[in-house]
N, C-alpha and C positions, 0 to 999 in steps of 0.2 A: 227488039232485044239487041243491046250493044254488042259490039264484038267483044269487048273486055269480058263482060259477062258470061257470053259464049265461052269463051277462052277458060275462064274460072269453071265453069260446069264440066267443061273437058277434062279438066285437072281433077276435078272430084269424082269422074267416072272411072274407078279403079278397073286394071285388069285382072279378071280371076284367072289365077295360074294353077290352084289347085280347089278343091271343095269348099275349105277353109283359108287358103292364101291367097294375098291379093297385091297387086304392085302397084304403086303411084310413082308419080315424077314431080317437078317442084318447078316454082315460077320464080320471077327475081322478087327482091325484098329489099326493105330499107336497111337492113342490117346485113353483112354477108354473111348469113345462116338461112337455113330453112324458118320461113313465118310460122310460128308456134299456131297460130289460128289455121294455118293449111295442115298441119301434122294431124292437130285434133280433128278438123273436120275430116279428113280422109280416113283415120282412123274408126269415127263415128259411121262414115258409110260403110265400111267393111263388116261392122257390128251389125249394122242394121241390113245388110243382104244375107245375114244368116237367120232372121227374125221375121215371123209371119206379119203381112202388111197389117193387120188387124191390130197390132201391138206397139203403137208409138213409143219413142223414146220418152222417159220421164226425169232420168239424171247421169249425169255422168262425172265420172273423178278421173284426174289426169295426172300424170309425173312428167317432167320434161326432164329427161336423165342427160341426154348429150346435146351438143350443138347438131343440128341435121347439116348435112353437106347438099348444097343445091344442085350440084352437078353428079348426083348419083341416083339412081331409083331407091324408092323406099319400099320395103316389104312388109306388109301386115298380116300377121297370124292371130288368127280368132279362134279363142279357146271358148267353148259352149258350156258354161260353168252350170247352168239351172235354166231346166225349161217346166216352168211350174202351171200350176191352173191358171192364175192370173198375171204372174211376173215372168219375166225371163231376162236372164243374166248373162252377160257376154264380157268377155276380157281381151283385149287386143294389145299386142308388141308389136311397135315398130321399129325394123332393124336397118341399119346400112354398114355395109363393110363389116359383117360378121357381130357387131354389138348392137344391143338394142339402145335407141335414142329416146323412146317414150312409151308410157304405158297409160292403156287407159282401160277403165271398169265401167261400163253402161249397163244401166237398167230400162225394161221395156214393159209397158203394163198393156193390160186389154180396158176397154172403156168401161168405167163404173161411175154410179151416182154416189155421192156422198157429201160430208158439211162442207160449205164454202164460205169464205170469207176473203177479205184480201185488204193490205193497206192502201188508202188512197192514192192516186196519181199524183205527184208534186206539181206545182205551176211550172210550166215552162212556156216559150213564147212559139207560134206557130211556125213549122219547119219552112213553111213558103217565105215566110220573112226574114230568114236568115241568110247569108252569104253562102255560096257554095263551098267546098273544099279548095277548089282551084282558085277561086277569089281571094278566100281567105289566104292561102300558101303564097300567091302572086303578090300579096300586100306586104309581105315581110320582105325589107330590101336586107336585112342581116342575113337572111339564108341562102347559102349559097346555091346558084343556078342550079347544080347537080343534084343537091339535096331534093330541092322542090320536084324535079326530073323523076326521081325517084320515088318520091311519096306519091306524085300524082300516078305514074305507071301502077306502083303496087295496090293502091285502091281504085284503080279507074272502074271496076266492077261494081263500086258500092257510090251511093249518092250519101256522102256523110258530111252532116253539119253540125258544128259546133255553136253552142249558145254563147259561151264566151270565148276569148282567147284562150288557144291551148297552151302548153307549157313552153313550146318553142316559141310562140309567137310573142308573148310577153314574160321575160323573166327577170329575176335579180332582185325579186322582194317576194317574202311568203304571201300565198294566198289562202285562204279556205280551202281546206282540201276536200273540194266538191265540183263536179263537173258534169255538164250535161250533153249527150250528143244525139241528135235525130238521125237514123240511117233507113236505108232500104236499098235493096238492088237496083242496078239502072237497067232495069227492062222486067218484063213479066216473067212468072217461073209456073210450071207447071203445077196443078193440085196435087202434090206428093208432099204429105206431111214429113216423112223423113226430110227431103231436099229443104222444106224451109227450117228446119231444125238444126240441119248441117251448115246451111248458110249463117244463121244467126251465130254459132259456134265460131264460124270462121271470122266473122266480124268481131266477137265479143274480146279478142285477143288484142286489138287494134288500140284501144285508148284505156284500158282498165287502170294500168299502173300511172297514168298520167296525173291521178289527184295526189298520189304519193308526191309526186316533184311538185305540185303546186304548193304543198304545205311548206318547202324549203326553197320556194324562189328559183329552182332548178329549170333548164330548159329541155333537159333531157339528151337522148340518143343522137338528137338532129342537131345539136350544136356542140355534143362533145363534153358536156360539164357533169356527166354521171356515165356510168357503164352499168349494164345491166341485161336480165333475161329472165322469163319466165320459170317459175319453179314448179307450181302446182296449180292445176285448174278445176273447179268445180262449178257444175251447172244443175239447176232443177227446173223444168219444163211444167209450168203449172195449168197453162191453159192453151188452147188452139191459137196459133196466130200467122201471118203470111209475111215472109222476110221481104216481099216486095211491095209491102204498105208500110207506111212511116211507123218506126218504132222509137220511143225514147228511152234511151241508155242516160240513166241518172246513176253516177258513180262518186264513191266516196273513200277515203283512207282513213280508217280509225287509230293507225298504229305503223310506225316503221322504226325498227330496232336492228341492231345486230347485222348490219348490211343487208337487210331485209324489209320490204314494204309490203303492206297488205291492202287491198283494194277490194271492194263490195258493192255491188251494184244490183239495180231492180231494172227490168225492161219492160215497158208498158207500149199497149197499142195506142194508137192515137185517141180511141174513145175509153181508154183509162182502164182497160182491163191487164192487170199484173200477169203477164205472159212468163216470165223467166227470172231467175235469181241467179246471181254469178257469185262467186269470190274466187280470188286469187292471190297468189304470194310470188313475188319475184325477187331476185337480187336487184337492189339498188345500191351501188357504190360510188363513191367519188374519186375520182381517177387520184392518184398519188403524183405529187409534183415530181 
């Protein structure tokens, strides 16, 4: 296991300060606020620790309310909404400086047999044939060295490989609002289903709004031609998967308007099983002159 992955796992290992109250800390991010995927992942950890182990997470719905302060701890308060025969529901509020910064509702379900179908996996190149994230980033001379290092540091726990150039790599002309990324953790994980769901939640916030930028030829926050932030985030976990094995993140944007952009995605295992569906809306604004 890489040192960066161990640091991320330590970050996600929340301190329990009361029965349903947990405390977490933050790590550096590309932008000067707490990374949204970190808050979502930590909130899901807090919820999962109040649920029986035989009930894996099957969905989450979240709102980002305020920018998080990376220099202050985050307190997660869990509300045990419902414990049914098949489903368990939890609500989590993340608080900093006495104000809520994030709200998550998560649902967990006991395993049961049922109808089964899925959309087929789209075509994508083998991840082993693609440049690593570091190789791509260091190949863009227009990116400041400081920006490259911040990207590499914030993503060091994950092997994330773009199929095509990300927005900040090739911008200035509109492209199809569709992107594909392969990802897996930089090291093996324990056989804990919640841990794999939490790691996928963490990564899911890294690139989903990129497809919005592609449609308008914008390079994004890395080059400063837009400003933005996640507004809400939803995920559905359909089938078991491992976050330490390759997952294809197939993303597109059906709409942008009113200073907001919508990203939709499906995450597939390398053998073609649809594991997760994701939707996110974010603020995407062109800076005023």
